[in-house]
N, C-alpha and C positions, 0 to 999 in steps of 0.2 A: 504494499500500500504506500503510495506517494504522500508524504507529509508536506502540506503547503505552509510555508513560513508566514506568520502574521505580518501585516503591514505595520511598520513601525513609525509611529507619529509623534512629533513634537509640537506641542500647543504653545503658541506665543501670543500673549496678550498682557497688557499692563494692569488689567483689572483682575484682582484675585478671585472675585465672584465668577467672572467669565471663565477663567482658567479652570475653576472647580467644576462649573457646568459642562464645558466643552470636554474636559477629561472624562467626566462621568459618562456623557452620552456616547463618546467614542469607545470607551472601555467596555460598555455594555453591548457593543456590536461584535458580532462573530467575525473573527479573522483580523481584528485590529488590536494592536497593543500601543498604548500611550507610554512612551519610554521616559517622558519627562515633560515639564512645562518650563517656560521661560517668561520673565517679567518685562523684557525690553529687547531691543535689537542686538545690543552687544552680548547679553546673556544668551540670546538665541544662537548667535554665531559660535560662541564657545561651545555650546552643547551640540551643535551640528558637527563640529570638528571632533568632539569627544564621542558622541553617540551614533553618528551617521544614520539618521532617520531616513525613511523613504519619502515621507511626506511632511510638510510643515503647514499647520494652520496659522495664518498670519494676520494679526491686527495691524493696522496701518498707522494710527495715531498713538505714538508712544514717546516717552521722554528719552532724550539722548538720540540714539540711532533709531530712526523710524522704520516703518515697513518698506518704503521705497529704498532706503539705505541698505536694508538686509537683502532685498532683491539685487541690487547692484553688486553687493559683495558676493552673493551666490553665483552670479554670472561668471566669476573668475575660477570657480571650482569645477573640476572635471566630472565629479560624481555628485552634483548638487541635488539635494531632495527637490521633489516637485512641490509647488506651493499652491495652496487653496486660500485665497483671501477671505477673511471674515470681517465684513465692513458694514457700517451704517450708511444708508443713503443720505440724501440731502447734501450737507456740506463736504461729506467724504466722497461724493460721487466722482469728482474729477480725480481724486487720488486713487480711487479704485480702478478707474479706467487707465490711468498711468500705470498702475501696478500690472494690469493685464497686458499692457503693451510692453512692460519691462520683464515679462517672462512668466508671470503667474498663470497657472493652468486654468483656474476657474474661480468663481466668486460666489460667496454665500452672504445674503443679506442678514445683518445682525440687528435685532430690535434695539431701538435707541434706549428703552427703559430696561437696563440690565438688571436692576434689583427686583425682578419679578420672574414668574415662571414662564414668561414669554420666550426667554432665551432657550428653554427646553424645546420650543416649537421648531427650531431649525435643525433638530437632531437628525431626522430621516434624510433630509437634503444634504446635510454635512457628511453623513456617512456614505451616501451615494457618490458624492464628489470626491471624497478622499479615496474611495476604491477606484474610481475612474482615474484619478491623478496617478495612483500607484501603477497603473497599467500603461501610462504614457511612456513611450520609448525615448522621446526627446523633448526638451523644454521648447515651448513656443518660441519661434524665431523672433528676435527684436525687429520691429519695423525700421526702415532708414531713419537715422536721427534728423536728417535734413534732406530735402529734395529740391532739385531745380524743377522748374515747369517742364512737364513732359513734352517731348517734340510732337508736332502736329503729325497725325497719321495721314495716310493716302486717302482716307475717307473724308468726305466733306458734307456738312449738313446743308443741303440745298432745297429742302422741302420738308413736308410732314414726315415724322418718323415711320419707318417701315418695319421696325421690330420693337418688341418689349423685352427687356432683360430682367429676370427675377433671380434672386440669389437666396439660398438658405444655408444656415451654418449654426453650430452650437459650440461645444468645447473647442477652444482655440480660435473661435470665430473673430473676436476683436482684432487679433493680430492678423488673421488671414484677410479680413476686409481692409485693414490698413494697407497691407502689402498689395492686394489687388487694385485698390483705388489709387494708390500712388503711382501705378503703372498706366492708368487710363489716359488716353490722349485728350487734349482739350477740345477736340472736335468730335468727340464720341457721339455717334448719331442716334442713339436710342435712349429713351428714358429707362431708368433702372429702379427696382424696388427690392429692399432687403428685408429678410426675416432673421433675427438673431435670438437665440435663446439666452436671456439674461434677466436677472430679477428686476422688478419694477423699480423705477427711480433712477436708472442708469443710462437709459438710451439717449436722453438729451445730451449728457456728457459725451457719449460715443459719437453722436452725430457732430457735435462741435469739433471733436478731435479729427474725425474724418474730413470735415469741411476744410480745416486748416491745412491738411496734407494733400487734398485732392484738388485738381484744377476745375472740377465740377462743383456745383452747389450741393451740399448734403443737408437735408432737412429731416427732422423727426416728423413722422406722419401726423397730419391733421385731417380731419374729416373734410373731404371735398377738395383737397390739395391736388392741383393739376400735376400729372406726370408728363414730362416733356423732355426732349433732348437737352442736355446740359444740366439736369437735375437728378439727384439720387434721393430716394425717400426710404427712411429707415422705419420699419414698424415699431410702434410704441410698445414696450414691455407691458405684459398683462393684457394686451388687446390684439385681436386679429387685424390684419390689413388685407382688404379685398380690392380688386381692380374692377372699375366699371368703365364703360365706354359710352359716351354720348356724342354721336356724330364724330367730329374731328378731335374731340376732347377725350383724354384718358384721365380719370380721376381715381384717387385713393379713398376708399371708404374705411373708416375706423369703427370696428365692432366693439362698443364699450361694454356689451354684455355677451361675451363669447360663450358659445356652447362649451360644455365640459370636454376638454381634450387634454392630453398629457402636457402640451406646451401652448403657451400664449405669449408671443404670437406663434401660430402654427405655419410651418413652411408648406404643409399640405394645402391648407386654406388658401394661402397666397398663390401657389402654383395652379390650383384647380380654378381659381377665379381668373387668372391669367390665360389659361387654356380656353376658358369659356369666352373670353373677350377678345383675345388676340389670335387664337387658333394656331395655325401653322407658322405664324410670324413670331411665336413666343420662343425665347431661348432661356432655359433654366440652368442655373449653376448650383451644384450641390458640393459644398465645401466641408471641411473637417467638422466632426461633431459625433456625439454619442447617440446611439439609438437608430430609429429608422424614419424619423419624420422627414418628409420629402419624397419617400418612395411612392405613395399613392398619387401625390401631386405630380410627380414625374411621369407616372403612368398616364394621367390625364393629358399632360402636355404632348406626350408621344402619340397618343390616341388621336389628338387634334392635328397631328402632322408636324408638331414643333420639334425642337432640338434640346437635348439634355447633355450637359457637360459635367463631369465629375472630377474632383481633385484626386490625383493619384495617391496611393498609400504612402509612397516614399516622402511625401511632404506633409501628410496629415498629422496633426497632433493626436487625434483619435480617428481611426479609420472605421467609423461606424455608419454614419448617414451616407457616405459615398459608397461604402461596401454594399449596403442594403439596395441601393439603386443599381450598382453594377451586377450584383448577383441575381437581380430580377431581370437582367438583360435589357434595361431601359436606357443605358448610357449610349449616346451617339458616339462620344469620343471622351478620353480622359487625358489629363496633363497634370504635372506637378504645378504647385501654385505659381512659381516663377514663370511658367509657360502658358498660364491660363488666359491672360489677356491677349496674347497673340492668337491663341486658339479661338477665343471669343470673337475677335475682330474678323477672322476668317469665316464665321458663320453669318455675319450680318449682311444684309442685302443693300 
């Protein structure tokens, strides 16, 4: 019988109460061992060196060396543990997005009122994301620290859009979207809509970060917002984004009371609405992520005559969502992330 070693976790938080609760919920999960806790960034780095954990749960706002400082230090280690950020939304949203772009694998939203039982509510999500992080073969790649404006492509926007591009991603998604959109040409001829699995309260910060790095306008979804060439719309966390077409206009519709599905926003919902409205002129991209959200939406796009591109396993942080599409025989073509923009441009009319 093969004995599977437990996932060794170091809990890092400056709150003694948070350390106690996080240690308890993780220790109660099968296959997870909390090897220790750390009260700040310097304490965490000392214990990483001593204990060599597989995964860190990382608070961001700490005295002395903060969470971003820890991530920068881990970037220099050859066998650095995978990091799951445990962060409050609101004022910490920008920090959390920075942490994801600095190499954290995933993010769990921490209730702001720590001295209550609400902190126990994140237990199941935290356990799932720690287990996922432990299976990640490589840390998410850092996006370019700076970028010059992308060179204009051979494509030119001379009239109405002839394609709609929809993108779905989950674990590793913020980094993947940053890298993808940093390569998009300024004259990209199609509107683009994105669905990213991330807790509510963080998509506005993600959209701002992407907008700063991308030559196109990146906006968080609003009900009735027009999708047009030159604009990228990011689905709001906790709400589905659907595509509607009214004559020459393509609009994003925000479902504020989404049906119960595993993910909000759902890649399937976005892709299925795109297939219904744009049919054979829809191009869907399925990037890194856990699970199979996007498979049925990809099926709808292919049934409508559209195109599905998947990220190759070699560049995925988690080869889950693309694998589900590939194994269902729904991918038109695949490419590693750095080759995805060239592949996408080749599909556009």
